[in-house]
Backbone as numpy.savetxt, mean C-alpha at the origin, in Angstrom:
# Nx Ny Nz CAx CAy CAz Cx Cy Cz
0.21 -26.52 2.68 -0.37 -25.53 2.45 0.26 -24.51 2.33
-0.15 -23.21 1.88 1.01 -21.91 0.85 -0.24 -21.16 1.40
0.46 -20.02 2.04 -0.18 -18.79 2.34 0.88 -17.72 2.18
-0.13 -16.43 1.30 0.98 -15.53 0.65 -0.12 -14.52 1.34
0.68 -12.94 1.63 0.11 -12.47 2.40 0.87 -11.37 1.58
-0.31 -10.57 1.78 -0.03 -8.74 1.03 -0.24 -8.05 1.59
0.61 -7.14 2.61 0.62 -6.00 3.25 0.55 -5.04 3.69
-0.23 -4.07 3.56 0.06 -2.56 3.69 0.17 -1.89 4.91
0.08 -0.59 5.25 0.26 -0.21 6.64 -1.47 -0.06 6.82
-2.66 -0.40 6.26 -4.06 -0.46 6.75 -4.49 -1.69 6.75
-3.97 -2.60 6.41 -4.43 -3.55 5.70 -3.63 -4.62 4.99
-4.23 -6.26 5.69 -3.60 -7.60 5.15 -4.10 -8.35 4.67
-3.57 -9.05 2.99 -4.79 -9.67 2.38 -3.89 -11.15 2.42
-4.56 -12.20 2.99 -3.99 -13.30 2.96 -4.92 -14.39 2.10
-4.12 -15.33 1.33 -4.69 -16.29 0.59 -4.10 -17.09 0.55
-4.80 -18.29 0.91 -4.31 -20.28 1.44 -4.75 -20.74 0.30
-3.22 -21.54 -0.32 -3.24 -22.58 -1.25 -3.33 -23.77 -0.89
-4.22 -23.99 -1.40 -4.62 -25.91 -0.61 -4.70 -27.03 -1.71
-4.01 -27.61 -2.70 -3.92 -28.17 -4.12 -4.71 -27.35 -4.56
-5.94 -26.61 -5.43 -6.80 -25.99 -6.41 -7.40 -25.08 -5.61
-7.70 -25.35 -4.39 -8.94 -24.62 -3.41 -7.72 -23.01 -2.54
-8.81 -22.05 -2.84 -8.16 -20.85 -2.18 -8.63 -20.12 -1.47
-8.63 -19.86 -0.33 -9.52 -18.93 0.84 -8.51 -17.52 1.10
-9.21 -17.01 1.01 -8.86 -15.61 1.97 -9.59 -15.20 3.60
-8.72 -14.91 3.55 -8.72 -14.06 4.95 -7.78 -12.86 4.96
-8.61 -11.87 5.98 -7.90 -10.23 6.20 -7.84 -10.14 7.97
-6.13 -9.51 7.75 -5.87 -8.90 8.86 -5.80 -6.65 9.21
-5.37 -6.56 10.12 -5.18 -4.95 9.77 -4.22 -5.63 9.37
-3.58 -4.02 9.17 -1.73 -4.16 8.17 -0.55 -4.26 9.37
0.50 -4.69 8.78 1.34 -5.19 9.66 2.61 -4.79 9.26
2.90 -3.33 9.90 4.56 -2.75 9.35 5.05 -2.43 10.99
6.43 -3.39 9.80 7.40 -3.22 11.00 7.76 -2.22 12.05
8.08 -1.69 11.36 8.09 0.44 11.48 6.82 0.86 13.16
5.53 -0.14 12.90 4.72 0.77 13.70 4.25 -0.95 14.32
4.40 -2.35 14.37 4.31 -3.20 15.14 5.16 -3.90 15.25
5.51 -4.79 16.67 6.47 -5.47 17.20 5.97 -6.71 17.24
6.34 -7.92 17.27 6.25 -9.52 17.46 5.18 -9.75 17.64
4.89 -8.75 18.72 3.39 -9.12 19.54 2.52 -8.80 19.67
2.56 -7.73 18.67 1.44 -7.31 17.37 1.28 -8.15 16.33
1.87 -8.12 15.88 1.67 -9.59 14.63 1.57 -11.06 15.17
1.48 -11.34 16.46 1.27 -12.08 16.50 -0.49 -12.16 17.39
-0.87 -10.92 17.87 -2.37 -11.12 18.57 -3.11 -10.08 16.59
-2.57 -9.99 15.88 -3.57 -9.20 14.82 -4.00 -10.92 14.27
-2.83 -11.80 13.86 -2.73 -13.24 13.00 -4.29 -14.22 13.76
-3.91 -14.01 15.12 -4.59 -14.51 16.39 -6.56 -13.65 16.30
-6.56 -12.74 16.25 -7.96 -11.80 16.14 -8.80 -12.51 14.56
-8.20 -13.13 13.94 -8.76 -13.81 12.62 -8.53 -15.34 13.45
-9.96 -15.91 13.93 -9.64 -17.32 14.56 -9.47 -17.97 13.11
-10.52 -17.57 11.76 -10.46 -18.78 10.68 -8.59 -18.96 10.77
-7.90 -17.92 10.65 -6.33 -17.82 10.29 -5.90 -18.65 11.16
-5.57 -18.24 12.31 -5.21 -18.73 13.63 -5.21 -20.08 14.20
-6.08 -20.85 13.02 -6.92 -22.37 13.61 -5.92 -23.37 12.44
-5.55 -22.60 11.97 -5.13 -23.49 10.15 -3.12 -23.34 10.50
-2.65 -22.46 11.81 -1.46 -21.97 12.31 -0.58 -23.48 12.03
-0.65 -24.33 12.22 -0.03 -25.52 12.10 0.18 -26.25 11.19
-1.09 -25.91 10.41 -0.82 -27.03 8.66 -0.15 -25.75 7.61
0.41 -24.70 7.97 1.08 -23.92 7.07 2.27 -24.22 6.86
2.75 -24.98 5.74 4.00 -25.31 5.50 4.96 -24.55 5.19
4.34 -23.02 4.29 5.24 -22.18 3.43 4.44 -20.89 3.38
5.39 -20.10 3.86 4.50 -18.67 3.85 5.26 -17.40 3.02
4.83 -17.07 1.88 5.38 -16.20 1.30 4.61 -14.77 2.11
5.22 -13.46 2.32 4.94 -12.79 3.29 5.41 -11.22 2.37
3.89 -10.29 1.84 5.36 -8.91 1.21 4.64 -8.04 2.32
4.95 -6.79 3.02 5.07 -6.04 3.24 5.37 -4.80 3.13
4.64 -3.82 3.63 5.02 -1.78 4.06 5.91 -1.69 4.93
7.47 -1.68 4.65 8.28 -1.38 5.84 9.35 -2.47 5.55
9.11 -3.61 4.94 9.58 -5.14 5.41 11.09 -4.68 4.39
11.47 -3.59 4.70 12.59 -3.36 3.66 14.20 -3.79 4.30
14.48 -4.45 4.88 15.39 -4.46 5.56 15.61 -6.29 6.53
16.69 -7.00 6.84 16.67 -8.03 7.37 16.28 -7.64 8.93
16.70 -6.64 9.34 16.72 -6.23 10.41 14.63 -6.09 10.48
14.29 -5.30 9.87 12.45 -5.27 9.36 12.02 -6.02 9.52
12.46 -7.17 9.04 11.54 -8.35 7.87 11.71 -9.49 9.46
12.72 -9.32 10.36 12.97 -10.37 11.10 11.33 -10.39 12.38
11.31 -8.87 12.44 10.20 -8.33 13.70 9.11 -9.31 12.97
8.44 -9.42 11.93 7.50 -9.85 11.12 7.94 -11.27 10.81
8.74 -11.97 10.85 9.21 -13.18 10.72 8.68 -13.81 12.35
9.42 -13.23 12.95 9.36 -14.28 14.89 7.61 -14.04 15.05
7.24 -12.93 14.92 5.74 -12.60 15.16 4.74 -13.52 14.50
5.37 -14.18 12.70 4.74 -14.99 12.22 4.87 -16.13 12.75
6.64 -16.69 12.99 6.47 -18.01 13.68 6.12 -18.26 14.63
5.11 -17.73 15.50 4.86 -17.71 16.77 3.07 -18.26 16.33
3.04 -18.39 15.59 1.28 -18.69 14.98 1.56 -20.07 13.95
2.63 -19.99 13.47 2.79 -20.68 11.48 4.30 -21.28 12.23
4.07 -22.54 13.18 5.31 -23.00 14.05 6.03 -23.71 13.02
5.53 -24.41 12.00 5.76 -25.59 11.09 5.87 -25.36 9.44
6.26 -23.78 9.47 6.27 -23.06 7.85 7.71 -22.83 7.97
7.78 -22.51 6.83 9.08 -22.00 6.19 8.54 -21.01 5.47
9.42 -19.11 6.33 8.00 -18.39 6.15 9.62 -17.28 5.08
9.35 -16.54 4.61 9.85 -15.87 3.83 9.16 -13.75 3.36
9.89 -13.00 4.18 8.91 -11.93 4.40 10.26 -11.32 3.70
9.59 -10.69 2.64 9.71 -9.71 1.71 8.68 -8.11 1.70
9.37 -6.88 1.11 9.09 -5.82 1.12 7.91 -5.59 -0.01
7.40 -4.74 0.07 5.93 -4.97 -0.54 5.88 -4.17 -1.99
7.68 -3.33 -1.79 7.24 -2.97 -3.77 7.89 -4.42 -4.32
7.88 -5.18 -3.86 8.58 -6.78 -4.96 7.39 -7.26 -5.27
6.22 -7.40 -4.53 5.00 -8.11 -4.23 4.17 -6.79 -5.65
4.84 -6.08 -5.65 4.06 -5.18 -6.69 4.71 -5.30 -8.49
5.89 -5.35 -7.88 6.55 -5.84 -9.23 6.36 -7.69 -9.60
6.22 -8.22 -8.90 6.28 -9.18 -9.56 4.64 -9.62 -10.00
3.42 -8.62 -9.06 2.01 -9.11 -9.57 1.43 -8.39 -11.13
2.62 -7.60 -11.24 2.38 -6.27 -12.58 3.27 -7.06 -13.74
4.14 -7.76 -13.23 5.54 -8.06 -14.24 4.44 -8.63 -15.35
4.03 -8.44 -17.07 3.95 -8.76 -18.50 4.70 -9.30 -19.01
6.07 -9.71 -18.46 6.95 -10.32 -19.45 7.87 -9.71 -20.49
8.01 -8.15 -20.05 8.72 -7.31 -20.22 9.35 -6.16 -19.55
10.47 -5.52 -19.26 10.89 -4.63 -18.60 9.23 -3.46 -18.41
9.32 -2.71 -16.57 8.22 -2.36 -16.69 8.14 -1.33 -14.93
7.55 -0.26 -15.02 7.76 0.53 -13.88 6.39 0.14 -13.12
6.48 -0.15 -11.89 5.57 -0.77 -11.04 5.28 0.67 -10.06
4.32 0.79 -9.25 3.92 2.22 -8.45 2.65 1.12 -7.12
3.15 1.81 -6.32 1.90 1.40 -4.98 2.06 2.93 -4.81
0.52 2.87 -4.95 -0.45 4.28 -4.00 -1.43 3.78 -3.36
-1.70 3.22 -2.28 -2.12 3.08 -1.05 -2.40 4.03 0.20
-1.73 3.46 1.35 -2.04 3.83 2.03 -0.17 5.12 2.16
0.63 4.52 1.47 1.40 4.88 1.36 2.15 4.76 0.09
3.38 5.27 -0.48 3.33 5.41 -1.92 4.59 4.92 -2.03
5.21 4.43 -3.18 7.08 3.84 -4.08 6.29 3.71 -5.13
7.57 3.44 -5.23 7.79 2.73 -6.97 9.15 2.26 -7.24
9.24 1.31 -8.67 10.45 -0.01 -8.46 10.22 -0.11 -10.36
11.71 -0.30 -10.80 11.99 -0.73 -11.89 12.07 -2.14 -11.98
11.31 -2.77 -12.65 11.58 -4.29 -12.72 11.95 -5.04 -14.33
12.94 -5.71 -13.93 13.63 -6.36 -15.57 13.23 -7.73 -15.58
12.06 -8.48 -14.99 12.06 -9.74 -15.01 12.75 -10.43 -14.13
13.68 -9.99 -13.73 15.37 -10.67 -12.72 15.16 -9.62 -11.53
14.92 -7.96 -11.93 15.90 -7.58 -10.52 15.30 -6.42 -10.53
14.72 -5.93 -9.00 14.05 -5.15 -8.80 14.86 -3.84 -8.01
14.68 -2.83 -9.10 15.32 -1.59 -8.79 15.05 -0.46 -8.59
15.15 0.34 -6.91 14.30 1.77 -7.10 16.05 2.07 -7.18
15.28 3.55 -7.46 16.14 5.04 -7.58 15.69 5.80 -6.68
15.12 6.13 -6.35 14.62 6.82 -5.28 13.40 6.35 -3.95
14.00 6.76 -2.52 13.65 5.51 -1.26 12.02 6.43 -1.28
11.61 5.49 -0.96 10.47 5.66 -0.23 10.78 6.67 1.38
10.29 7.81 1.62 10.68 8.35 3.15 9.67 8.15 4.04
8.58 7.65 3.57 7.58 7.65 4.72 6.31 8.71 4.75
5.41 8.97 5.59 4.01 9.60 5.52 5.15 10.93 6.33
5.89 11.33 6.75 6.52 12.43 7.48 7.51 13.26 6.10
8.09 12.62 5.32 8.91 12.62 4.54 8.44 12.75 3.23
7.44 11.80 3.07 7.75 11.25 1.10 5.88 11.16 1.22
5.29 9.87 0.75 4.36 8.90 0.25 3.66 10.15 -0.54
4.30 10.64 -1.20 3.61 11.64 -2.36 1.90 11.28 -2.88
1.20 11.65 -3.03 -0.50 10.57 -3.64 -0.50 9.16 -3.47
-0.11 9.61 -1.39 -0.79 8.15 -1.40 -1.85 8.34 -0.23
-2.74 7.83 0.33 -3.43 8.44 1.22 -2.93 9.35 2.65
-2.23 8.57 3.09 -1.55 9.77 4.03 -1.02 11.53 3.66
-0.41 11.21 1.81 -0.18 12.71 1.50 -1.84 13.69 1.86
-2.79 12.89 0.95 -3.59 13.27 0.83 -4.29 14.10 2.01
-4.45 13.34 3.29 -5.25 13.09 4.55 -4.44 14.25 4.79
-3.09 14.63 5.02 -1.82 15.64 5.29 -2.70 17.11 4.96
-2.41 16.95 3.27 -3.40 18.21 3.02 -4.63 19.03 3.44
-5.57 17.43 3.39 -6.81 17.81 3.81 -7.08 18.63 5.45
-6.42 18.15 6.14 -5.81 18.40 7.75 -5.53 19.77 8.21
-4.73 19.86 7.31 -3.61 21.32 7.31 -4.47 22.35 6.62
-4.88 22.05 5.65 -5.63 23.17 5.00 -7.15 23.53 5.48
-7.48 22.21 6.15 -8.97 22.36 6.98 -8.80 23.35 8.30
-7.19 22.73 8.87 -6.97 23.94 10.14 -6.38 25.14 9.56
-5.85 25.57 8.19 -5.64 26.86 7.69 -7.17 27.53 7.78
-7.60 26.37 7.09 -9.13 27.70 6.79 -9.45 28.30 5.19
-7.90 26.97 4.33 -7.90 27.58 3.08 -8.52 26.64 1.94
-9.78 25.40 3.34 -10.58 25.03 2.01 -11.88 25.69 2.05
-12.54 25.32 0.07 -13.77 26.18 -0.02 -14.52 25.43 1.08
-15.91 26.45 0.46 -16.31 26.75 2.16 -17.23 25.74 1.98
-17.67 24.47 1.23 -18.60 24.00 0.94 -17.77 22.74 1.53
-16.62 22.43 0.81 -15.78 21.51 1.90 -15.36 21.91 3.01
-15.15 22.69 3.62 -14.69 23.41 5.22 -15.96 22.79 6.00
-17.54 22.83 5.61 -18.22 22.92 5.85 -18.96 21.44 6.24
-18.45 21.21 5.04 -18.45 19.73 5.43 -17.98 18.29 6.21
-16.43 19.14 6.07 -15.61 18.36 7.25 -15.89 18.58 8.24
-16.04 20.10 8.72 -17.13 20.59 10.18 -18.10 19.42 10.78
-18.87 19.32 10.00 -20.16 18.91 10.43 -20.31 17.47 10.37
-19.52 16.48 9.70 -19.14 15.55 9.42 -18.55 14.71 10.36
-17.16 15.61 10.77 -16.28 15.04 12.02 -16.43 15.88 12.81
-16.78 16.70 13.01 -16.35 17.78 14.52 -15.84 17.49 14.66
-14.20 17.61 13.93 -12.52 17.15 14.99 -12.83 18.73 15.39
-11.84 18.83 16.43 -11.29 20.02 16.53 -9.74 20.21 16.41
-8.90 21.24 16.69 -7.21 21.39 16.38 -6.70 20.09 17.25
-7.06 20.66 18.58 -7.04 19.70 19.42 -6.99 18.12 19.19
-8.38 17.71 18.87 -8.46 16.38 18.64 -7.30 15.38 17.39
-6.96 16.17 16.12 -6.46 16.61 15.10 -4.88 16.45 15.64
-4.00 17.29 16.45 -2.58 17.34 17.06 -2.48 16.20 17.76
-3.22 16.23 18.45 -2.85 14.61 19.74 -3.37 13.26 18.52
-3.99 13.09 17.43 -4.17 11.54 17.12 -2.79 12.28 15.87
-1.79 12.89 15.36 -1.45 13.14 14.38 0.14 12.73 15.37
0.17 13.39 16.71 1.43 13.79 17.05 2.02 12.83 18.54
0.65 12.67 19.09 0.44 11.95 20.62 -0.38 10.30 20.48
-0.35 10.02 19.24 -1.19 8.24 19.56 -0.13 7.53 18.46
-0.41 6.72 18.50 0.57 5.49 17.17 -0.40 5.89 16.14
0.24 5.24 14.91 -0.39 4.49 13.41 -0.93 6.28 13.06
0.09 7.40 13.41 -0.33 8.84 12.71 -0.76 8.48 11.30
0.11 7.46 10.49 -0.14 7.19 8.63 -1.88 7.16 8.87
-1.83 5.78 9.03 -3.65 5.30 9.12 -4.33 6.14 9.57
-4.11 7.42 10.68 -5.24 8.38 10.68 -5.48 8.83 9.40
-4.16 9.98 9.46 -3.94 10.23 8.21 -4.71 9.94 6.79
-4.56 8.24 6.51 -5.20 8.04 5.22 -7.00 7.88 5.38
-6.97 7.49 6.87 -8.80 6.75 7.09 -9.25 8.14 6.94
-8.70 9.49 6.23 -9.52 10.87 5.78 -9.79 10.79 4.48
-9.28 9.63 3.88 -9.97 9.03 2.56 -11.52 8.78 2.02
-11.80 8.21 3.43 -13.09 8.11 3.16 -14.21 9.54 2.57
-13.47 10.34 3.13 -14.25 11.78 3.11 -14.42 12.60 2.30
-12.64 12.44 1.64 -12.14 12.59 -0.06 -12.70 12.45 -0.97
-13.09 10.62 -0.63 -13.92 9.78 -1.64 -15.15 10.39 -2.00
-15.66 10.70 -0.37 -17.34 11.34 -0.25 -17.71 12.02 -1.12
-16.70 12.88 -1.19 -16.38 14.43 -1.93 -15.62 14.26 -3.55
-15.69 13.03 -4.37 -14.71 12.71 -5.14 -15.03 13.83 -6.49
-16.26 14.04 -6.64 -16.44 14.62 -7.71 -16.29 16.31 -7.90
-16.36 16.79 -6.32 -16.08 18.44 -6.02 -14.33 18.55 -6.99
-14.87 19.95 -7.13 -13.64 20.24 -8.45 -12.01 20.62 -7.68
-12.52 20.77 -6.36 -11.40 21.19 -5.20 -10.19 19.77 -4.52
-11.60 18.51 -4.40 -10.82 17.24 -4.70 -9.93 16.80 -5.79
-10.84 17.18 -6.59 -10.32 16.06 -8.16 -8.76 17.28 -8.20
-9.30 18.34 -8.22 -7.58 19.05 -8.73 -6.62 18.77 -7.56
-6.71 18.20 -6.28 -5.92 18.41 -5.04 -5.19 16.76 -5.83
-6.32 15.69 -5.83 -5.80 14.60 -5.98 -4.78 14.25 -7.43
-5.11 15.22 -8.81 -4.42 14.94 -9.56 -3.01 15.57 -9.04
-2.94 16.62 -8.87 -1.42 17.60 -8.18 -0.89 16.50 -7.70
-1.54 15.64 -6.61 -0.67 14.42 -6.02 0.01 13.60 -6.61
-0.80 13.68 -8.14 -0.23 12.59 -8.94 0.84 12.28 -9.13
0.52 13.95 -9.75 1.83 14.40 -10.45 2.99 14.64 -9.81
2.91 15.03 -8.95 4.35 15.43 -7.99 4.45 13.65 -7.67
4.08 12.65 -7.01 4.29 11.68 -7.28 4.57 11.07 -8.85
4.48 11.18 -9.83 5.34 10.92 -10.58 6.32 11.72 -11.22
6.77 12.91 -10.61 7.25 13.68 -11.06 8.62 13.10 -10.07
8.30 12.97 -9.42 9.69 11.98 -8.02 9.88 10.70 -8.27
8.74 9.68 -8.67 8.90 8.20 -8.20 9.02 7.72 -9.52
8.52 8.43 -10.42 8.42 7.86 -11.86 8.79 8.59 -13.35
9.68 9.86 -13.25 10.42 10.42 -14.23 11.82 10.40 -14.10
12.47 9.70 -12.39 13.08 9.24 -12.06 13.48 8.28 -12.52
13.94 7.12 -13.62 13.23 6.59 -14.06 14.15 6.46 -15.34
15.25 7.20 -16.22 15.42 7.25 -17.30 14.76 6.78 -18.50
14.31 6.17 -18.78 13.82 5.10 -19.06 12.04 5.21 -19.12
11.64 6.18 -18.65 10.27 5.85 -18.05 9.54 6.10 -19.30
9.88 6.54 -19.83 8.48 6.76 -21.42 8.57 5.93 -21.85
9.91 4.61 -21.88 9.72 3.64 -23.10 9.32 2.10 -22.51
8.44 2.49 -20.96 8.01 1.02 -20.94 6.77 1.70 -19.80
5.56 0.75 -20.04 5.08 0.80 -19.44 5.03 1.09 -17.79
4.02 1.75 -17.24 4.00 1.98 -15.86 2.54 1.75 -15.31
2.53 0.42 -14.60 1.62 -0.24 -13.68 1.44 0.65 -12.05
0.25 0.95 -11.96 -0.24 1.30 -10.10 -1.12 0.68 -9.67
-0.60 0.32 -8.31 -1.13 -0.79 -7.46 -1.61 -0.10 -6.75
-3.05 -0.38 -5.74 -3.71 0.47 -4.92 -4.64 0.75 -4.69
-5.44 0.89 -3.49 -6.96 1.66 -3.21 -6.94 3.13 -3.77
-5.64 4.22 -3.62 -5.82 5.10 -4.34 -5.95 5.17 -5.56
-4.39 4.23 -6.22 -4.77 4.63 -7.61 -6.17 3.95 -8.37
-6.38 2.77 -7.80 -7.90 2.07 -8.35 -9.46 3.44 -8.02
-8.89 4.31 -7.53 -10.46 5.08 -6.73 -10.24 5.75 -7.61
-8.77 6.95 -7.75 -8.84 7.97 -8.61 -8.95 7.81 -9.76
-8.65 6.58 -10.62 -8.35 6.24 -11.91 -8.13 7.48 -13.23
-8.77 8.36 -12.55 -9.23 9.30 -14.00 -8.09 10.14 -13.45
-8.11 10.63 -12.60 -7.26 11.48 -12.07 -5.21 11.44 -12.55
-5.44 10.09 -11.88 -4.26 9.03 -12.27 -3.97 9.49 -14.42
-4.65 8.79 -14.83 -4.53 9.10 -16.37 -4.55 10.09 -16.86
-4.94 11.53 -15.95 -4.76 12.90 -16.46 -3.10 13.17 -15.94
-2.84 12.41 -15.11 -1.48 12.59 -14.25 -0.46 12.27 -14.98
-0.91 10.84 -15.89 0.21 9.93 -16.73 0.62 10.78 -17.67
-0.67 11.44 -18.22 -0.48 12.23 -19.75 0.22 13.11 -19.80
0.00 13.99 -18.46 0.51 15.51 -18.86 2.11 14.77 -18.51
2.40 13.79 -17.87 4.39 13.46 -17.46 4.63 13.30 -18.87
3.58 12.32 -20.02 3.67 11.50 -21.05 4.30 10.13 -20.99
3.41 9.50 -20.06 3.85 8.39 -19.08 2.88 6.98 -19.92
3.03 6.01 -20.22 2.35 4.73 -20.81 1.91 3.80 -20.00
0.84 4.88 -19.59 -0.36 4.17 -18.98 -0.42 2.06 -19.01
0.09 1.45 -17.82 -0.18 0.50 -17.77 -1.70 -0.01 -16.93
-1.73 -1.20 -15.70 -2.56 -1.08 -15.70 -2.59 -0.72 -14.40
-3.79 -0.26 -13.61 -3.91 0.12 -12.37 -5.13 -1.16 -12.04
-4.07 -1.46 -10.68 -4.81 -3.14 -9.36 -5.08 -2.60 -8.51
-6.47 -2.17 -7.80 -6.61 -2.32 -6.26 -5.88 -3.00 -5.80
-5.98 -4.76 -5.69 -5.57 -5.25 -4.39 -4.12 -6.23 -5.76
-2.83 -6.25 -5.13 -1.92 -7.31 -5.67 -1.92 -9.16 -5.37
-2.71 -9.62 -4.73 -3.09 -10.21 -4.51 -3.06 -11.57 -5.63
-3.99 -11.16 -6.44 -4.05 -11.80 -7.59 -3.00 -12.02 -8.09
-2.31 -11.48 -8.48 -0.88 -11.19 -9.31 -0.14 -11.71 -8.66
0.06 -11.99 -7.09 0.68 -12.72 -6.86 0.77 -14.33 -6.50
-0.54 -14.26 -6.77 -0.87 -15.52 -6.34 -0.30 -16.60 -7.76
-0.29 -15.90 -9.09 -0.17 -16.42 -10.50 1.41 -16.46 -10.19
1.63 -15.76 -9.82 3.65 -15.61 -10.17 4.05 -16.89 -8.88
3.84 -16.70 -8.33 3.81 -18.07 -7.09 3.68 -19.21 -7.90
2.29 -19.74 -8.30 1.92 -20.32 -8.67 2.85 -21.19 -9.83
3.41 -20.38 -10.93 3.75 -20.38 -12.02 5.22 -20.64 -11.32
5.75 -20.28 -10.43 6.96 -20.97 -9.65 7.11 -21.55 -9.31
5.83 -22.51 -9.01 5.98 -23.66 -8.01 5.92 -25.12 -9.11
5.53 -24.38 -10.47 5.28 -25.39 -11.23 6.86 -25.68 -12.05
7.08 -24.51 -12.31 8.77 -24.62 -12.44 9.44 -25.51 -12.36
9.14 -25.36 -10.36 10.37 -26.47 -9.94 9.80 -27.48 -9.77
């Protein structure tokens, strides 16, 4: 029995492969920058169906946001090992998952636009990252956290259009003290910021929101796609809920930079399943 997981900072998608059968599970996102071994264990334990099959799993491929070094990966691996005691465990970066899930047999640029953001170039053998992901404080352009920060800061600065300002105030009831406390004094500020994508989605037809997202995607492409010298010569694929939900604005941003838009995929898990099943057949 093989378990494949794709984990962002907000949620994790798990798929159990047992022969020809596939079973899906979900947990919170597991990021070693924000979670320790114990919280990884507790997150899996909270999904009873997933927890109960722990002893039966023989192989795990876990791809996660923040899993960018052996030291960080070991945090996730130790937590997984407490549940999946008989499994061979492989922990890797979610950027690799993005590359594997979107690869179509030719060199490509693959991007993540979810709670956070990132990009890489994949030629079928090597995953190359030219510009680093700097996280929600210094980077994450075009992501849920990025747009959440813009919305909140412009709300507090009173720079939102009147209709959006009024709607936000009425729907959330948040004060400056509430926002500052959640961002600066409580854990998982990135997830908190990204949670305001629900409000942004609700008002997705508003001209201000459309332009904010368009400009955010332009900035992402400028930094994380145009950094590749051959970006105009290959397709650029995008994975993540933000890319999927705002596909129209993303297409406009790609046109602006003359980017060959490839696929826009909400979740990479299906592509990861195909990738690993193909590798198992090759073996």
